[in-house]
Each structure stands twice: as C-alpha cells, then as structure tokens.
C-alpha angles and dihedrals in degrees: 000000000000098000090056091057103032135035104280095221090053092053090047090053090051091051093049093051092042089057090046090052092047089053091051091045090056087064103039101027099045105020098033094232116138111207122189092183107065091115087075091066095039095047096034091057090046091057094046092047093048093047092047093050098042105034104024094036095227122160121261095256093050092045093051092046090051090051090047091050091051090052091049092053091044089049090051091052095044094043094050088058101036102047090064086079134046139214119358092357090059090049093049093049091053090048092051093048090048091053088055089057090049091053091050091049088053095048108033116097100225093056093063094233113237091354094058123197109312136185093030109183115235091207128186122309108238085349091287115069114068107224092192084082107090095220093050091048091048094054090046091053090046090053091049091050093048091048091050092045090050090054090051092047093049092047093051093049095046128090086256089058092050090054089050090054090049090052090049093052101039119353096180089055091051089050091050089054089059102259120144093227095185091063093049092049092047092050091049090050093051092046091049091048091049093052090046087053090050089055093046095048092049091049090052090058094044094055094027087228141099114192143164089265088075094059102039122115087243089067089054089051092048093057089049088054092049092051096046092044094053098038129285115233094024127105099225097034097084090047092054092043092050092048092051096047095045092046092050093047092049099046098037092049089076092054133068092245116115103249098205091050093051093046090046091052091050090048091052091050091049092049090052096043104028104031094180095042134273096291 
C-alpha cells in the first residue's frame, strides 16, 4: 500500500538503501568485519547495470544480474586481499581498494566520467511488464528487496551464520574448534558484496542513472551510519536506519538546514540514548 500513500520513487529509494544496509550489516554485524569500501560494489554494479541496459540493450533482470555478478567477482578479489588483515587495517584496505574503483569510474570511457550514465531505460521485465510505470517498478523493487532480505535472514539463521557469529565473538576459539575462518569470512564478504551490487543495480534502474556519487567514500560512510543508527547485528535495524537517513535527506533538502549536521546530531543522540541502535 506504500506507493498509494507516499511518493513511489521515494519508497523505492528507501528499499534500495535498506537492502544495501542489510548487505553491509551481514558483514559487520554478524562477521565483525568493518568495511569502508562497500560503495565500490554498490556503485560498480550500478555502472554495469546501466551500461548493460542502455548500450547492450539487455532486459532489466539480465542487467541487474550482470551488475550483481560483477560485484561478486569484485568482492572475491577485494576480500581475498583484505581478510589477510584485521581491525583498522582491514577497513583501510577496503577503503583504498574502493578509491581505486572510484578513480576507474572517473577515468574509464564507458562510465561517462563526471556525467555518469544517464537516461538508462528501465525496459520490460521478462519482456512483458513495463517498468516505466511507477507502480510496476515499485513492486519489482519491493520483490528484489524481499528476496535480498530473505537471503540475509536465511544466512543468519543457518549453521554458516552461527559460525560467523562465533568468528565475530572469538575468532581464536573458532579456529581452535577446527573452522577455517578465512574461508567463512571470504564467503561472507562475497555474499555481502553481491547483495550490495543487487541494491546498486536496482537503484540505477529506479533513477535511470549511474553516477560518481554511487562510488564515493561518502557512500561507504553513509551505509555505516545507516547500520549503526538502526542497530548493528539486528535484521531490521539497517532497514530502519536506512529509512530514517533517506527520509531526512529528502525532506531536509528542501529547507535551509544543513542536512549532514542534522543527521550527525541525531546520530549522536542515538548513540547516547540507544547505544546498540534504535532497534
């Protein structure tokens, strides 16, 4: 019922960022790995999806899957390097690798540089459903979000998810029990990157645009804020955090109030009052 009450594009934006935050939370909340480079997967998939739909003429489902596959491969490469270190060193490696992707997005010809890829066609889902219709596009985005959220839920409640929690709490103990923790962390990294790519590719079709904003380090910081605000290590926390941040950005943009200052103040209050996030 949401698109009948609220602006459909706004709700779609909330759902895309909610999925992005859920993907990030899978890594930090359940595996204990803080990545400052998730914008690379989000924005990278957006570029691949946009290029596939506009230049290659692929359908929306194929374009999004290509973007998701690109993010999975990128996550495999980044993860194989980053998980060799822990703590702040892991975070800094992911940030450095993400900045390399940003530089490539700025320089490569097919990305459009500072202009990005514009006027991306939404196309027809399975060749039948016209996604240029706002309601059709909304229900498609909702289905994508629910599918991604279901994957996160199933992962967390599986034996694999329990091992991730064990690694988060006490990795040496998990090693002593015989678990190859590097493999678990790498798989979690790739899965998180893939879901982030799913969110980025879907967002590119919603706004019919892939731009440098999607791959900046500020985007990586924004998803950290969403996750911490809603509640790290919870399933609904990132969804709530994403909804709050996107809503504030949308409604404060029309005022003279400085958006980052307001969001920062709210974050400080939440940290003081709800130390583990709102949820």
